[in-house]
DSSP file (Angstrom, degrees, kcal/mol; ACC not computed):
  #  RESIDUE AA STRUCTURE BP1 BP2  ACC     N-H-->O    O-->H-N    N-H-->O    O-->H-N    TCO  KAPPA ALPHA  PHI   PSI    X-CA   Y-CA   Z-CA
    1    1 A M     >        0   0    0      0, 0.0     4,-2.2     0, 0.0     5,-0.2   0.000 360.0 360.0 360.0 -37.9   -2.0  110.7  -44.7
    2    2 A A  H  >  +     0   0    0      1,-0.2     4,-2.4     2,-0.2     5,-0.2   0.882 360.0  54.7 -61.9 -37.1   -1.2  110.3  -41.0
    3    3 A L  H  > S+     0   0    0      1,-0.2     4,-2.4     2,-0.2    -1,-0.2   0.917 109.0  46.8 -62.5 -43.1   -4.6  111.7  -40.1
    4    4 A L  H  > S+     0   0    0      2,-0.2     4,-2.3     1,-0.2    -1,-0.2   0.856 110.6  52.5 -69.4 -34.0   -6.4  109.1  -42.3
    5    5 A E  H  X S+     0   0    0     -4,-2.2     4,-1.8     2,-0.2    -2,-0.2   0.920 111.7  46.2 -65.6 -42.6   -4.3  106.3  -40.8
    6    6 A T  H  X S+     0   0    0     -4,-2.4     4,-2.3     1,-0.2    -2,-0.2   0.901 112.4  51.1 -64.0 -40.9   -5.2  107.5  -37.3
    7    7 A A  H  X S+     0   0    0     -4,-2.4     4,-2.5     1,-0.2    -2,-0.2   0.875 107.1  54.1 -64.2 -37.0   -8.9  107.8  -38.4
    8    8 A G  H  X S+     0   0    0     -4,-2.3     4,-1.8     2,-0.2    -1,-0.2   0.896 108.8  48.0 -63.8 -40.0   -8.7  104.2  -39.8
    9    9 A I  H  X S+     0   0    0     -4,-1.8     4,-1.9     2,-0.2    -2,-0.2   0.920 112.9  48.1 -65.8 -43.6   -7.5  102.9  -36.5
   10   10 A A  H  X S+     0   0    0     -4,-2.3     4,-2.3     1,-0.2    -2,-0.2   0.878 109.7  53.1 -64.4 -37.1  -10.3  104.8  -34.6
   11   11 A A  H  X S+     0   0    0     -4,-2.5     4,-2.4     1,-0.2    -1,-0.2   0.866 105.9  54.2 -65.8 -35.4  -12.8  103.5  -37.1
   12   12 A Q  H  X S+     0   0    0     -4,-1.8     4,-2.4     2,-0.2    -1,-0.2   0.909 107.9  49.7 -63.2 -41.6  -11.6   99.9  -36.4
   13   13 A R  H  X S+     0   0    0     -4,-1.9     4,-2.1     2,-0.2    -2,-0.2   0.926 111.8  47.8 -62.2 -44.3  -12.2  100.5  -32.7
   14   14 A L  H  X S+     0   0    0     -4,-2.3     4,-2.6     1,-0.2    -2,-0.2   0.879 109.4  54.4 -63.8 -37.1  -15.7  101.8  -33.4
   15   15 A H  H  X S+     0   0    0     -4,-2.4     4,-2.4     2,-0.2    -2,-0.2   0.924 107.9  49.1 -62.4 -44.0  -16.3   98.8  -35.7
   16   16 A G  H  X S+     0   0    0     -4,-2.4     4,-2.2     1,-0.2    -1,-0.2   0.899 111.1  50.3 -60.9 -40.6  -15.4   96.4  -32.8
   17   17 A L  H  X S+     0   0    0     -4,-2.1     4,-2.2     2,-0.2    -2,-0.2   0.910 110.6  48.6 -64.4 -42.9  -17.7   98.3  -30.5
   18   18 A V  H  X S+     0   0    0     -4,-2.6     4,-2.5     1,-0.2    -2,-0.2   0.881 110.7  51.2 -66.2 -37.3  -20.6   98.1  -32.9
   19   19 A E  H  X S+     0   0    0     -4,-2.4     4,-2.2     2,-0.2    -1,-0.2   0.889 110.0  48.8 -68.1 -37.5  -20.0   94.4  -33.5
   20   20 A R  H  X S+     0   0    0     -4,-2.2     4,-2.5     2,-0.2    -2,-0.2   0.893 111.2  51.6 -64.5 -38.3  -20.0   93.8  -29.7
   21   21 A L  H  X S+     0   0    0     -4,-2.2     4,-2.3     2,-0.2    -2,-0.2   0.923 110.3  47.9 -61.9 -45.3  -23.2   95.8  -29.6
   22   22 A A  H  X S+     0   0    0     -4,-2.5     4,-2.2     2,-0.2    -2,-0.2   0.875 111.2  51.2 -64.9 -37.4  -24.7   93.6  -32.3
   23   23 A S  H  X S+     0   0    0     -4,-2.2     4,-1.4     2,-0.2    -1,-0.2   0.915 109.9  49.1 -65.3 -43.1  -23.6   90.5  -30.5
   24   24 A A  H  <>S+     0   0    0     -4,-2.5     5,-3.0     1,-0.2    -2,-0.2   0.894 110.4  51.8 -63.2 -39.1  -25.2   91.7  -27.3
   25   25 A Y  H ><5S+     0   0    0     -4,-2.3     3,-1.6     1,-0.2    -2,-0.2   0.918 107.7  51.1 -63.7 -42.5  -28.4   92.4  -29.1
   26   26 A S  H 3<5S+     0   0    0     -4,-2.2    -1,-0.2     1,-0.3    -2,-0.2   0.776 109.5  51.0 -68.0 -23.9  -28.6   89.0  -30.7
   27   27 A K  T 3<5S-     0   0    0     -4,-1.4    -1,-0.3    -5,-0.1    -2,-0.2   0.357 117.1-115.9 -90.4   5.3  -28.1   87.4  -27.2
   28   28 A R  T < 5 +     0   0    0     -3,-1.6    -3,-0.2     1,-0.2    -2,-0.1   0.805  67.6 144.0  63.9  31.7  -31.0   89.6  -25.9
   29   29 A E      < -     0   0    0     -5,-3.0    -1,-0.2    -6,-0.2     2,-0.1  -0.628  61.4 -88.2 -93.2 158.8  -28.7   91.5  -23.6
   30   30 A P        -     0   0    0      0, 0.0     4,-0.1     0, 0.0     3,-0.1  -0.444  35.8-169.8 -67.1 139.5  -29.1   95.2  -22.8
   31   31 A I     >  +     0   0    0     -2,-0.1     4,-2.1     1,-0.1     3,-0.3   0.351  57.8 101.4-111.7   4.8  -27.2   97.4  -25.3
   32   32 A S  H  > S+     0   0    0      1,-0.2     4,-2.1     2,-0.2     5,-0.1   0.858  81.0  53.5 -61.9 -35.4  -27.6  100.8  -23.7
   33   33 A S  H  > S+     0   0    0      1,-0.2     4,-2.1     2,-0.2    -1,-0.2   0.877 108.4  50.2 -67.6 -34.9  -24.0  100.7  -22.3
   34   34 A Y  H  > S+     0   0    0     -3,-0.3     4,-2.4     2,-0.2    -2,-0.2   0.885 108.6  52.3 -68.3 -38.1  -22.6  100.0  -25.8
   35   35 A M  H  X S+     0   0    0     -4,-2.1     4,-2.5     2,-0.2    -2,-0.2   0.909 109.5  49.7 -63.1 -41.2  -24.6  102.9  -27.2
   36   36 A Q  H  X S+     0   0    0     -4,-2.1     4,-1.5     2,-0.2    -2,-0.2   0.910 110.0  50.5 -63.7 -42.0  -23.1  105.2  -24.5
   37   37 A Q  H  X S+     0   0    0     -4,-2.1     4,-2.3     2,-0.2    -2,-0.2   0.908 111.0  49.2 -62.1 -41.4  -19.6  104.0  -25.3
   38   38 A F  H  X S+     0   0    0     -4,-2.4     4,-2.1     1,-0.2    -2,-0.2   0.930 109.7  50.7 -63.0 -44.9  -20.2  104.7  -29.0
   39   39 A K  H  < S+     0   0    0     -4,-2.5    -1,-0.2     1,-0.2    -2,-0.2   0.758 115.6  43.5 -67.6 -23.1  -21.5  108.2  -28.2
   40   40 A R  H  < S+     0   0    0     -4,-1.5    -1,-0.2    -5,-0.2    -2,-0.2   0.792 115.6  47.2 -86.5 -31.0  -18.4  108.9  -26.1
   41   41 A S  H  X S+     0   0    0     -4,-2.3     4,-0.5    -5,-0.2    -2,-0.2   0.790 105.5  56.7 -83.2 -28.9  -15.9  107.3  -28.5
   42   42 A A  H >X S+     0   0    0     -4,-2.1     4,-1.9    -5,-0.2     3,-0.8   0.855  88.5  69.4 -78.4 -36.7  -17.0  108.9  -31.8
   43   43 A P  H 3> S+     0   0    0      0, 0.0     4,-2.5     0, 0.0     5,-0.2   0.845  94.8  56.0 -58.1 -36.3  -16.8  112.7  -31.1
   44   44 A P  H 3> S+     0   0    0      0, 0.0     4,-1.6     0, 0.0    -2,-0.1   0.900 109.3  48.0 -60.6 -35.7  -13.0  112.9  -30.9
   45   45 A L  H <X S+     0   0    0     -3,-0.8     4,-2.1    -4,-0.5     5,-0.2   0.879 109.3  54.0 -68.7 -37.7  -12.8  111.3  -34.4
   46   46 A V  H  X S+     0   0    0     -4,-1.9     4,-1.9     1,-0.2    -1,-0.2   0.947 110.7  44.9 -59.9 -49.0  -15.5  113.8  -35.6
   47   47 A S  H  < S+     0   0    0     -4,-2.5    -1,-0.2     1,-0.2    -2,-0.2   0.817 112.3  52.9 -68.6 -29.0  -13.4  116.7  -34.4
   48   48 A M  H  < S+     0   0    0     -4,-1.6     4,-0.3    -5,-0.2    -1,-0.2   0.887 116.1  38.4 -70.8 -38.9  -10.2  115.3  -35.9
   49   49 A L  H >X S+     0   0    0     -4,-2.1     4,-3.0     1,-0.2     3,-0.5   0.718  95.0  85.3 -84.6 -22.2  -11.7  114.8  -39.3
   50   50 A K  T 3< S+     0   0    0     -4,-1.9     4,-0.2     1,-0.2    -1,-0.2   0.846  84.1  53.4 -55.5 -45.0  -13.8  118.0  -39.6
   51   51 A P  T 34 S+     0   0    0      0, 0.0    -1,-0.2     0, 0.0     3,-0.2   0.892 128.7  13.1 -62.7 -39.2  -11.1  120.4  -40.8
   52   52 A Q  T <4 S+     0   0    0     -3,-0.5     2,-0.3    -4,-0.3    -2,-0.2   0.733 134.3  37.8-108.7 -27.8  -10.0  118.4  -43.9
   53   53 A F     X  +     0   0    0     -4,-3.0     4,-2.0     1,-0.1     3,-0.2  -0.587  62.9 160.0-128.0  68.6  -12.7  115.7  -44.4
   54   54 A G  H  > S+     0   0    0     -2,-0.3     4,-2.5     1,-0.2     5,-0.2   0.832  72.1  54.2 -62.9 -37.5  -16.0  117.3  -43.5
   55   55 A M  H  > S+     0   0    0      2,-0.2     4,-1.9     1,-0.2    -1,-0.2   0.892 109.9  46.9 -68.6 -37.5  -18.2  114.8  -45.4
   56   56 A I  H  > S+     0   0    0      2,-0.2     4,-2.0     1,-0.2    -1,-0.2   0.909 112.6  51.1 -67.2 -40.6  -16.7  111.9  -43.5
   57   57 A S  H  X S+     0   0    0     -4,-2.0     4,-2.1    -8,-0.2    -2,-0.2   0.897 108.6  51.1 -62.0 -41.5  -17.1  113.8  -40.3
   58   58 A D  H  X S+     0   0    0     -4,-2.5     4,-2.1     2,-0.2    -1,-0.2   0.875 107.4  53.5 -64.4 -37.3  -20.7  114.6  -41.0
   59   59 A H  H  X S+     0   0    0     -4,-1.9     4,-1.6     1,-0.2    -1,-0.2   0.918 109.7  47.6 -63.2 -43.0  -21.4  110.9  -41.7
   60   60 A L  H  X S+     0   0    0     -4,-2.0     4,-1.8     1,-0.2    -2,-0.2   0.873 108.8  54.4 -66.9 -36.6  -20.0  110.0  -38.3
   61   61 A T  H  X S+     0   0    0     -4,-2.1     4,-1.9     1,-0.2    -1,-0.2   0.889 105.7  53.4 -62.5 -39.0  -22.0  112.7  -36.7
   62   62 A Q  H  X S+     0   0    0     -4,-2.1     4,-2.1     1,-0.2    -1,-0.2   0.871 106.3  52.9 -63.2 -36.5  -25.1  111.2  -38.2
   63   63 A M  H  X S+     0   0    0     -4,-1.6     4,-2.2     2,-0.2    -1,-0.2   0.863 105.7  53.5 -67.4 -35.1  -24.2  107.8  -36.7
   64   64 A I  H  X S+     0   0    0     -4,-1.8     4,-1.4     2,-0.2    -2,-0.2   0.901 108.2  50.4 -64.6 -40.1  -23.9  109.5  -33.3
   65   65 A V  H  X S+     0   0    0     -4,-1.9     4,-0.8     1,-0.2    -2,-0.2   0.909 109.2  51.2 -63.3 -42.0  -27.4  110.8  -33.7
   66   66 A I  H >< S+     0   0    0     -4,-2.1     3,-0.8     1,-0.2    -2,-0.2   0.907 108.0  52.3 -61.3 -41.6  -28.6  107.3  -34.7
   67   67 A A  H 3< S+     0   0    0     -4,-2.2    -1,-0.2     1,-0.2    -2,-0.2   0.813 110.2  49.6 -64.5 -29.6  -27.0  105.9  -31.6
   68   68 A G  H 3< S+     0   0    0     -4,-1.4    -1,-0.2    -3,-0.2    -2,-0.2   0.570  90.1 102.2 -87.2  -9.4  -28.8  108.4  -29.4
   69   69 A R    <<  -     0   0    0     -3,-0.8     2,-0.2    -4,-0.8     7,-0.0  -0.325  66.5-130.6 -73.9 155.5  -32.3  107.9  -30.8
   70   70 A S        +     0   0    0     -2,-0.0     2,-0.3     6,-0.0    -1,-0.1  -0.563  61.7  70.3 -94.0 169.3  -35.0  105.9  -29.1
   71   71 A G  S    S+     0   0    0     -2,-0.2     2,-0.2     4,-0.0     3,-0.0  -0.894  85.3   9.3 125.3-155.7  -36.9  103.2  -30.9
   72   72 A S     >  -     0   0    0     -2,-0.3     4,-1.8     1,-0.2     5,-0.1  -0.415  49.7-153.7 -68.5 126.6  -36.2   99.8  -32.2
   73   73 A D  H  > S+     0   0    0     -2,-0.2     4,-2.9     1,-0.2     5,-0.2   0.862  95.2  59.8 -65.7 -35.1  -32.8   98.4  -31.2
   74   74 A Q  H  > S+     0   0    0      1,-0.2     4,-2.3     2,-0.2    -1,-0.2   0.913 106.1  46.0 -60.5 -43.5  -32.8   96.2  -34.2
   75   75 A I  H  > S+     0   0    0      2,-0.2     4,-2.6     1,-0.2    -1,-0.2   0.904 113.2  49.5 -68.0 -41.0  -33.0   99.2  -36.6
   76   76 A R  H  X S+     0   0    0     -4,-1.8     4,-2.6     2,-0.2     5,-0.2   0.922 111.4  49.0 -63.8 -43.4  -30.3  101.1  -34.6
   77   77 A V  H  X S+     0   0    0     -4,-2.9     4,-2.3     1,-0.2    -2,-0.2   0.935 113.2  47.1 -61.2 -46.0  -27.9   98.1  -34.7
   78   78 A R  H  X S+     0   0    0     -4,-2.3     4,-2.4    -5,-0.2     5,-0.2   0.918 112.9  48.8 -62.3 -44.0  -28.5   97.7  -38.4
   79   79 A A  H  X S+     0   0    0     -4,-2.6     4,-2.4     1,-0.2    -1,-0.2   0.893 111.9  48.7 -65.0 -39.5  -28.0  101.4  -39.2
   80   80 A L  H  X S+     0   0    0     -4,-2.6     4,-2.4     2,-0.2    -1,-0.2   0.892 110.7  50.5 -68.7 -38.0  -24.8  101.5  -37.1
   81   81 A R  H  X S+     0   0    0     -4,-2.3     4,-1.8    -5,-0.2    -2,-0.2   0.930 114.0  44.2 -64.4 -44.2  -23.4   98.4  -38.8
   82   82 A E  H  X S+     0   0    0     -4,-2.4     4,-2.1     1,-0.2    -2,-0.2   0.895 113.0  52.9 -65.5 -39.2  -24.1   99.9  -42.3
   83   83 A G  H  X S+     0   0    0     -4,-2.4     4,-2.6    -5,-0.2    -2,-0.2   0.886 106.8  51.2 -64.8 -39.9  -22.7  103.2  -41.2
   84   84 A I  H  X S+     0   0    0     -4,-2.4     4,-2.6     2,-0.2     5,-0.2   0.910 109.3  51.4 -64.5 -41.5  -19.4  101.7  -40.0
   85   85 A G  H  X S+     0   0    0     -4,-1.8     4,-1.9     1,-0.2    -2,-0.2   0.919 112.7  45.2 -60.2 -43.6  -19.0   99.9  -43.3
   86   86 A Q  H  X S+     0   0    0     -4,-2.1     4,-2.6     2,-0.2    -2,-0.2   0.884 111.2  53.9 -66.7 -39.1  -19.6  103.2  -45.2
   87   87 A L  H  X S+     0   0    0     -4,-2.6     4,-2.3     2,-0.2    -2,-0.2   0.938 109.6  46.6 -61.1 -48.0  -17.3  105.1  -42.8
   88   88 A K  H  X S+     0   0    0     -4,-2.6     4,-2.0     1,-0.2    -1,-0.2   0.887 112.9  50.2 -62.9 -38.4  -14.4  102.7  -43.4
   89   89 A M  H  X S+     0   0    0     -4,-1.9     4,-2.5    -5,-0.2    -1,-0.2   0.906 109.9  50.3 -66.1 -41.4  -15.0  102.8  -47.1
   90   90 A Q  H  X S+     0   0    0     -4,-2.6     4,-2.5     2,-0.2    -2,-0.2   0.896 110.3  49.8 -64.6 -40.2  -15.0  106.6  -47.1
   91   91 A I  H  X S+     0   0    0     -4,-2.3     4,-2.1     2,-0.2    -1,-0.2   0.909 111.9  48.6 -64.5 -41.1  -11.7  106.7  -45.2
   92   92 A E  H  X S+     0   0    0     -4,-2.0     4,-2.0     2,-0.2    -2,-0.2   0.913 112.1  48.0 -64.9 -43.3  -10.1  104.3  -47.6
   93   93 A I  H  X S+     0   0    0     -4,-2.5     4,-2.4     1,-0.2    -2,-0.2   0.903 110.3  52.2 -64.1 -41.6  -11.3  106.2  -50.6
   94   94 A A  H  X S+     0   0    0     -4,-2.5     4,-2.4     1,-0.2    -1,-0.2   0.899 108.5  51.2 -62.4 -39.7  -10.0  109.5  -49.1
   95   95 A G  H  X S+     0   0    0     -4,-2.1     4,-2.1     2,-0.2    -1,-0.2   0.904 109.8  49.4 -63.4 -41.3   -6.6  107.8  -48.6
   96   96 A T  H  X S+     0   0    0     -4,-2.0     4,-2.3     2,-0.2    -2,-0.2   0.906 111.9  48.6 -63.8 -42.2   -6.5  106.7  -52.2
   97   97 A R  H  X S+     0   0    0     -4,-2.4     4,-2.8     2,-0.2     5,-0.2   0.892 109.4  51.8 -66.6 -39.5   -7.4  110.2  -53.4
   98   98 A V  H  X S+     0   0    0     -4,-2.4     4,-1.7     2,-0.2    -1,-0.2   0.925 110.7  48.6 -63.2 -42.7   -4.8  111.8  -51.2
   99   99 A K  H  < S+     0   0    0     -4,-2.1     4,-0.3     1,-0.2    -2,-0.2   0.916 114.0  46.4 -62.4 -43.1   -2.1  109.5  -52.6
  100  100 A E  H >< S+     0   0    0     -4,-2.3     3,-0.8     1,-0.2    -2,-0.2   0.910 113.7  47.6 -66.1 -42.4   -3.2  110.2  -56.2
  101  101 A N  H 3< S+     0   0    0     -4,-2.8    -1,-0.2     1,-0.2    -2,-0.2   0.764 118.9  39.0 -72.3 -25.1   -3.4  114.0  -55.7
  102  102 A H  T 3< S+     0   0    0     -4,-1.7    -1,-0.2    -5,-0.2    -2,-0.2   0.178  83.5 127.5-113.0  17.2    0.0  114.2  -54.0
  103  103 A A    <   -     0   0    0     -3,-0.8     2,-0.6    -4,-0.3    -3,-0.0  -0.493  62.1-121.6 -73.7 143.9    2.0  111.7  -56.0
  104  104 A V        -     0   0    0     -2,-0.2     2,-0.5     2,-0.0    -1,-0.1  -0.765  26.5-145.1 -86.3 124.4    5.3  112.9  -57.5
  105  105 A R        -     0   0    0     -2,-0.6     3,-0.3     1,-0.1    -1,-0.0  -0.790  13.6-165.7 -97.5 131.5    5.2  112.5  -61.3
  106  106 A E  S    S+     0   0    0     -2,-0.5    -1,-0.1     1,-0.2    -2,-0.0   0.708  81.7  65.5 -84.2 -23.1    8.4  111.6  -63.0
  107  107 A D  S    S+     0   0    0      2,-0.1    -1,-0.2     0, 0.0    -2,-0.0   0.570  77.9  97.3 -83.2  -8.1    7.2  112.4  -66.6
  108  108 A L  S    S-     0   0    0     -3,-0.3     2,-0.1     1,-0.1     0, 0.0  -0.593  81.4-111.1 -80.6 140.6    6.8  116.1  -66.0
  109  109 A P        -     0   0    0      0, 0.0    -1,-0.1     0, 0.0    -2,-0.1  -0.420  29.9-129.6 -70.3 146.4    9.6  118.4  -67.2
  110  110 A T    >   -     0   0    0     -2,-0.1     3,-0.8     1,-0.1     4,-0.5  -0.529  22.1-109.9 -89.7 160.5   11.7  120.1  -64.5
  111  111 A P  G >  S+     0   0    0      0, 0.0     3,-0.9     0, 0.0     4,-0.4   0.809 118.8  59.3 -60.5 -28.4   12.4  123.8  -64.5
  112  112 A E  G >  S+     0   0    0      1,-0.2     3,-1.0     2,-0.2     0, 0.0   0.822  96.7  61.3 -69.4 -29.8   16.1  123.0  -65.2
  113  113 A G  G <  S+     0   0    0     -3,-0.8    -1,-0.2     1,-0.2     0, 0.0   0.633  92.6  66.4 -72.2 -14.2   15.1  121.2  -68.4
  114  114 A K  G <         0   0    0     -3,-0.9    -1,-0.2    -4,-0.5    -2,-0.2   0.689 360.0 360.0 -80.9 -18.8   13.6  124.4  -69.9
  115  115 A A    <         0   0    0     -3,-1.0    -1,-0.2    -4,-0.4    -2,-0.1   0.481 360.0 360.0 -73.2 360.0   17.0  126.2  -70.2
């Protein structure tokens, strides 16, 4: 659970960065520095999530590839915004599943009750 909480905080930071990037794009400012910050900030989260949450890690890796591509800034901004939304949703779903899978159930009989 601690890993997912840390990942959620890191995802919030990435979300803020993507929103600043989108704001700079809408003001017609250069966004290359924001793309570089994203490409530097995301890999630690990828390596943190890879052992237990590989699919979430792969999604974030795909976002890093999108940030590094050339082409239309509008398409990259849109893809990163959608990707961040999906990333946050995946982290939240993973947290819910971990809680469900590791919940202590009161209705199950204990070994002492079998005697």
